[in-house]
C-alpha positions in Angstrom: 2.8 143.5 94.7 6.3 142.2 94.0 7.7 145.4 95.7 5.6 144.7 98.8 6.7 141.1 99.0 10.4 142.1 98.5 10.1 144.8 101.2 8.6 142.2 103.6 11.4 139.8 102.9 14.0 142.5 103.7 12.2 143.3 107.0 12.1 139.6 107.9 15.8 139.2 107.1 16.7 142.2 109.3 14.6 140.9 112.2 16.2 137.4 111.9 19.6 139.0 111.9 18.8 141.0 115.0 17.4 137.9 116.7 20.6 136.0 115.8 22.8 138.8 117.1 20.9 139.0 120.3 21.1 135.2 120.7 24.9 135.3 120.1 25.2 138.2 122.5 23.5 136.2 125.3 26.0 133.4 124.8 29.0 135.6 125.7 30.2 134.6 129.2 32.3 136.8 131.5 35.4 134.8 132.6 35.6 133.9 136.3 38.8 135.8 137.1 38.8 135.4 140.9 38.3 131.7 140.8 40.7 128.8 141.1 43.8 128.0 143.2 46.6 128.5 140.7 49.2 131.3 140.5 52.3 130.4 138.4 52.3 127.2 136.4 55.4 126.0 134.6 56.5 123.5 132.1 59.7 122.7 130.2 59.5 123.0 126.4 59.9 119.5 124.8 63.5 118.2 125.3 64.7 121.6 126.6 66.4 120.3 128.7 66.9 117.0 127.0 66.4 113.7 128.9 70.0 112.7 128.1 73.1 114.5 126.9 76.7 113.5 126.2 79.6 114.8 128.3 81.0 118.1 127.1 77.9 118.9 125.0 75.9 122.1 125.2 72.2 122.1 125.8 69.3 124.5 126.2 66.9 124.9 129.1 63.6 126.6 128.2 60.9 126.9 130.9 57.6 128.3 129.9 55.9 130.3 132.7 52.1 130.9 132.9 50.3 133.2 135.3 47.0 131.3 135.8 45.8 133.5 138.7 44.0 136.8 139.1 46.9 138.9 140.3 49.6 140.6 138.2 53.2 139.6 138.8 56.0 142.2 138.8 59.6 141.4 139.5 59.1 137.6 139.7 62.2 135.5 139.4 62.9 132.1 137.8 66.0 130.3 138.9 67.6 127.0 137.6 69.1 124.7 140.2 71.7 122.1 139.1 74.7 120.1 140.3 77.8 122.3 139.7 80.0 119.2 139.6 78.2 117.9 136.6 76.8 121.0 134.8 78.3 124.3 133.9 76.1 127.3 133.0 77.3 129.5 130.1 74.5 132.0 130.8 73.0 133.4 134.0 71.1 130.7 135.9 68.2 133.1 136.9 66.1 135.7 135.2 63.2 138.1 136.2 59.7 138.1 134.7 56.5 140.2 134.7 53.2 138.6 133.9 49.7 140.0 133.9 47.0 137.9 135.6 43.6 136.8 134.3 41.3 139.5 133.0 38.5 140.0 130.6 41.0 140.4 127.8 43.2 137.5 128.9 40.8 135.0 130.5 43.6 132.4 130.6 46.3 134.7 131.9 49.5 135.5 130.2 52.8 133.6 129.6 56.4 134.0 128.8 59.4 131.7 127.9 62.9 132.0 129.3 66.1 130.5 127.8 69.2 129.3 129.6 72.3 127.6 128.1 74.4 125.0 129.9 77.1 122.5 129.3 77.5 118.9 130.6 80.9 118.5 132.2 83.2 115.6 131.4 82.6 112.5 133.4 85.3 110.9 135.6 87.0 107.9 134.0 85.2 105.4 136.2 81.7 106.7 135.2 79.9 105.5 132.1 76.9 107.8 132.9 75.6 110.0 135.6 72.0 110.8 136.5 71.2 114.3 137.8 68.3 116.8 137.7 67.4 120.3 136.5 65.2 122.2 139.0 63.3 125.3 137.9 62.0 127.5 140.8 59.6 130.4 140.2 59.5 132.9 143.1 57.1 135.8 142.9 55.0 138.3 144.9 51.3 137.6 144.8 48.0 138.5 146.4 44.6 137.0 147.0 41.4 139.2 146.9 38.1 138.0 148.4 34.8 139.8 148.9 31.6 138.8 150.6 28.3 140.4 151.7 28.1 140.1 155.5 25.1 140.7 157.7 25.6 143.5 160.2 23.0 143.1 163.0 23.1 145.9 165.6 20.2 144.2 167.5 22.5 141.8 169.4 19.8 141.2 172.1 17.3 140.1 169.3 14.5 142.4 170.3 13.4 142.7 166.6 11.9 139.5 165.3 11.9 140.1 161.6 15.3 141.0 160.0 16.4 141.3 156.4 19.4 139.1 157.0 21.1 136.8 159.5 24.6 136.9 160.9 26.2 133.6 160.0 29.4 131.9 158.9 30.4 132.2 155.2 32.5 129.5 153.6 34.3 129.8 150.3 35.2 127.0 147.9 37.2 126.9 144.7 39.7 129.6 145.7 39.9 133.2 144.6 42.3 132.9 141.6 45.4 132.5 143.8 47.2 129.6 145.6 46.5 131.1 149.1 42.7 131.1 149.6 40.2 132.6 152.1 38.2 129.6 153.2 35.8 131.1 155.7 34.6 134.2 157.4 32.7 134.1 160.7 31.0 137.4 161.7 30.4 138.2 165.3 28.4 141.2 166.7 29.9 142.1 170.1 29.2 144.6 172.9 31.0 147.9 172.4 32.4 150.2 175.1 29.9 152.8 173.9 26.4 151.5 174.9 25.0 153.2 171.7 27.1 151.0 169.4 28.0 147.4 168.7 31.4 146.1 167.6 31.6 143.9 164.5 34.4 141.2 164.6 35.3 138.8 161.8 37.2 135.5 162.2 39.0 134.8 158.9 40.6 131.5 157.9 43.2 131.0 155.2 44.6 127.9 153.5 47.4 127.3 151.0 45.6 125.4 148.3 48.4 125.6 145.8 51.2 123.1 145.1 54.0 125.4 146.2 55.1 127.3 149.3 54.0 130.7 150.6 56.6 133.0 152.2 57.3 136.5 153.5 56.8 138.8 150.5 60.1 140.6 151.0 62.1 137.3 150.7 61.1 136.4 147.2 64.5 137.1 145.6 66.4 135.5 148.4 64.4 132.3 148.0 65.3 132.0 144.3 69.0 133.1 144.6 70.1 130.5 147.2 70.4 132.8 150.2 69.9 131.1 153.6 66.3 131.6 154.9 65.2 131.1 158.4 62.2 129.0 159.4 60.2 132.2 160.0 60.3 133.0 156.3 58.0 130.2 155.2 54.2 130.0 155.3 54.0 133.6 156.3 51.4 136.1 154.8 49.9 139.5 155.6 46.2 140.3 155.6 44.2 143.5 155.3 40.4 143.7 155.5 37.8 146.5 155.2 34.1 146.7 155.9 32.3 149.1 153.6 35.7 150.6 152.7 36.5 151.2 156.4 39.8 149.4 157.3 39.6 146.9 160.1 42.2 146.2 162.8 43.5 142.6 162.0 45.7 140.5 164.2 48.1 138.9 164.2 49.9 141.1 161.6 52.2 138.3 160.4 50.1 135.2 159.9 51.5 131.7 159.9 49.5 129.3 157.7 48.5 126.5 159.9 45.4 124.3 160.2 44.3 125.9 163.4 45.3 129.5 162.4 42.7 132.2 162.7 42.8 136.0 162.0 40.6 138.3 164.0 39.6 141.6 162.3 37.7 144.2 164.3 35.9 147.4 163.5 37.2 149.4 166.5 34.9 152.4 166.1 31.9 150.2 166.1 28.5 150.9 164.5 25.6 152.8 166.0 22.6 150.6 167.0 20.2 152.9 165.2 21.7 151.6 161.8 19.6 148.5 162.2 20.3 145.2 160.3 21.7 145.3 156.8 24.2 143.7 154.4 27.6 145.3 154.0 30.6 144.4 151.7 33.6 142.9 153.4 36.8 143.0 151.4 39.9 140.9 152.2 43.4 141.2 150.7 46.2 138.7 151.4 49.8 139.6 150.3 52.7 137.1 150.2 55.5 135.6 148.2 55.1 132.2 146.6 57.5 129.6 145.2 56.6 126.9 142.7 59.0 124.2 141.4 59.4 121.6 138.7 62.1 119.0 138.2 63.4 117.1 135.1 65.8 114.2 135.2 68.9 114.5 133.0 71.3 111.6 132.2 74.9 112.6 131.2 76.5 109.9 129.1 80.2 109.2 128.4 81.2 109.5 124.8 82.4 106.1 123.6 85.7 106.2 121.7 86.5 103.1 119.7 
């Protein structure tokens, strides 16, 4: 009898353990990688640079760089801006960085810290102190990826009354894990030159929801190394889109981020009317460069000699 009771206790313990493991397993949440409006986020380590420094003294500048978005960064650059009349750099004032984006293994993204060394110059005799600033700029290539199920309705004359889906505008909120976001997609089913087909067209809208500036992807290094950039460099992105893995023809090719901007993507080959009405995946990829900045005030003090 004792053996039977003991065996039953073991079985109950195993069942309880399995139930506990199953409950714990159900609590595991997959991180929302393509969500949010952040790319690079920066901060200075405490007192690096300091809030104040005496003339002639050396000091460290240590910015911490986080990739809080979904895209990986390769060949990003961080550059330190300063007043040359007041500060002298004993190291290079810029450095490159690579950072992986958010993933299942790194749900918060990855980070790195860079170190720079500088010296406060001697103040002119008439100055007791001088207020200046340290500016850290991060310039990096980035991309936004968005997907949506769109309704393809080849019955544009509405002969069929009952359909599995309806062609309608899709809006996105909360971003796609990048500072430039796809905010809406408006599908349109148009007449094709071939009477046996229809031509799907998609009006796509974008918005810069980050705190920095978008730019032409090829100008990332120029933006962080002080090279002169024309007005056409800023707020420019490139977009590609595909319907069921078939690439669409999108125009304009170079997109200026403005409030009334719209990108029109068309499936030139069209779709045969016999396909009926169905849901299809639309994928959008936006490529661009991006710049984020942070500033810290620095007071240079004269050494008092008594």
